[in-house]
FIMAR-977746 format. One line per field, with one value per residue (C-alpha): residue in three letters; x, y, z. Coordinates in steps of 0.25 Angstrom, whole numbers. Each point is the difference from the previous one (the first is absolute). Layout:
N
res = [ALA; ...]
c1 = [X; ...]
c2 = [Y; ...]
c3 = [Z; ...]
***
This chain:
200
res = [MET; THR; SER; GLN; LEU; LEU; ASN; ARG; TYR; ARG; ARG; LEU; LEU; THR; LEU; ALA; GLU; ALA; GLY; LEU; PHE; TYR; GLY; LYS; ASP; GLU; PHE; ASP; LYS; GLU; ARG; TYR; GLN; GLU; LEU; LYS; GLU; ILE; SER; LEU; GLU; LEU; LEU; ALA; ASN; ILE; SER; ALA; GLU; PRO; LEU; GLU; GLU; LEU; GLU; LYS; LEU; PHE; ASP; LYS; SER; GLU; GLY; TYR; PRO; THR; PRO; LYS; ILE; ASP; VAL; ARG; ALA; PHE; ILE; LYS; HIS; LYS; ASP; LYS; ILE; LEU; LEU; VAL; GLU; ASP; THR; ASN; THR; LYS; GLU; TRP; SER; LEU; PRO; GLY; GLY; TYR; ALA; GLU; VAL; GLY; PHE; SER; PRO; LYS; GLU; ASN; ILE; ILE; LYS; GLU; VAL; PHE; GLU; GLU; THR; GLY; MET; SER; VAL; THR; VAL; ASP; LYS; LEU; LEU; ALA; VAL; PHE; ASP; THR; ASP; LEU; ARG; GLU; ASP; ILE; PRO; GLN; LEU; PHE; GLN; TYR; TYR; LYS; LEU; ILE; PHE; GLY; CYS; THR; ILE; VAL; SER; GLY; SER; PHE; GLN; ASN; ASN; LEU; GLU; THR; SER; ASN; LEU; GLY; PHE; PHE; ASN; PHE; HIS; GLU; LEU; PRO; LYS; LEU; SER; LYS; GLN; ARG; THR; THR; LYS; GLU; GLN; LEU; ILE; MET; LEU; ASN; LYS; ARG; SER; THR; THR; TYR; PHE; ASP]
c1 = [0; 11; 7; -15; -2; 14; -3; -13; 5; 13; -9; -8; 12; 4; -13; -1; 15; -4; -12; 10; 9; -9; -12; -3; -12; 4; -12; 3; 14; -5; -8; 14; 7; -10; 0; 16; -2; -9; 8; 13; -8; -5; 14; 6; -10; 5; 15; 11; 2; -6; -9; 11; 11; -11; -2; 14; 2; -12; 1; 15; -7; -3; -8; -10; 5; 7; 7; 12; 13; 10; 12; 8; 13; 1; 16; 3; 14; 3; -14; -2; -8; 5; -9; 2; -5; -9; 6; -12; -8; 12; -8; 6; -4; 6; 7; -8; -10; -10; 2; 4; -5; 12; 5; -3; -3; 14; 6; -8; 4; 14; 0; -9; 11; 11; -7; -2; 12; 10; 1; 0; -9; -4; -14; -3; -16; -12; -4; -14; -11; -8; -13; -1; -15; 0; 4; -10; 11; 5; -11; 8; -4; 6; -1; 14; 6; 13; 10; 10; 12; 12; 12; 16; 10; 11; 8; -1; -2; -10; 0; -8; -13; -12; -9; 7; 8; 6; 0; 2; -2; -10; -5; -14; -1; 6; -5; 0; -13; -6; -7; -13; -5; 13; 4; -6; 5; -9; 4; 15; -3; -7; 11; 10; -7; -1; 15; 6; 0; 10; 7; 3]
c2 = [0; 9; -1; 3; 11; 7; -2; 7; 11; 3; 0; 10; 8; -1; 7; 10; 4; -1; 10; 8; 1; 0; 8; 14; 3; 5; -7; -12; 0; 3; -12; -9; 6; -4; -14; -1; 4; -11; -11; 3; -2; -13; -4; 4; -9; -13; 4; 1; 14; 12; 10; 11; -9; -3; 14; 4; -12; 4; 14; -3; -6; 10; -2; -12; -11; -13; -13; 3; -7; -8; -5; -12; -8; -13; -5; -13; -7; -16; -2; 10; 13; 13; 5; 13; 1; 14; 6; 4; -15; -8; -9; -2; 3; 2; 13; 13; 8; 12; 5; 14; 11; 5; -16; -12; -13; -4; 12; -1; -15; 4; 11; -9; -10; 9; 8; -14; -9; 9; -8; 4; -8; -1; -3; -12; -3; 4; -14; 2; 11; -3; 7; 0; 3; -16; -4; -4; -5; 15; 12; 13; 14; 4; -9; -2; -5; -7; -1; -10; 0; -10; 7; -5; 7; 7; 5; 5; -5; 3; 13; 4; 9; 4; -10; -13; -5; -14; -7; -15; -11; -11; -12; -3; -10; 8; 14; 9; 7; 8; 12; -5; 13; 1; -13; -13; -14; -4; 12; -3; -15; 7; 8; -9; -9; 12; 5; -15; 4; 11; -3; -14]
c3 = [1; 3; -15; -7; 9; -3; -15; 1; 8; -7; -14; 8; 3; -14; -6; 11; -4; -16; 3; 7; -11; -11; 6; -5; 9; 14; 6; -6; 5; 14; -1; -5; 11; 11; -8; 1; 15; 3; -9; 8; 14; -6; -3; 12; 8; -7; -2; 10; -6; 10; -8; 1; -6; -12; -2; -3; -9; -8; 0; -7; -12; -11; -13; -2; 8; -6; 5; 6; -6; 8; -7; 5; -4; -3; 3; -2; 4; 0; 2; 11; 0; 6; 10; 9; 16; 2; 12; 7; -1; -1; -12; -13; -14; -15; -1; -5; 4; -5; -15; 1; -11; -10; -2; -9; 6; -3; 7; 12; 2; -2; 11; 10; -1; 1; 13; 7; -3; -4; -12; -16; -8; -14; -4; -8; -3; 6; 7; 6; 3; 13; 4; 15; -2; -4; 12; 12; 10; 4; -4; -2; 1; -14; -12; -6; -12; 2; -12; 4; -8; -4; 4; 0; 10; -6; 12; 14; 13; 12; 6; 11; -3; 8; -8; 2; 10; -7; -12; -3; -12; 5; -7; -1; 11; 10; 0; 11; 5; -11; -2; -6; -4; -8; -4; 2; -3; -10; -7; 1; -6; -11; -4; 2; -12; -8; 2; -4; -15; 1; 13; -3]
***
């Protein structure tokens, strides 16, 4: 039920934001603003985020609301996959993060990998695009399109940074505690199958 409510409340919020963006009539804009505030209150009731934080998150969004883009790197070495440990949660995932404006998807992943690992990589191939709205196990406040790129390490070594506290290569039978919102075991297995055509 929480997943269904989350989707409905998010949709309501999206419609309100679209109305605020495209609306011309000031009275309609007032109604859309009220719908937005109600939607945020509903979302706060079923999410871990307090209302004030939700308001800050959505106030940063400009224009027509669209899914967010998350880029991740799948880096394989001797049948092991590179994962990074989040500094705060101590959970592991593929290196990557939000795509930033002004960079292509490839440029974004190169930047993210370097920031989180200290390593320079080349981007070989887009392996998969995952839609977080298709997952029912962990409802997420925002819809994300996760772009997973197969990458090859060129140079570098781990450097201390604010986002990750460690990195390691793991085989698929001995994975650490994963950040399931970012990376799942099922995703890693699928990516491994798709990567064999150019890694091996």
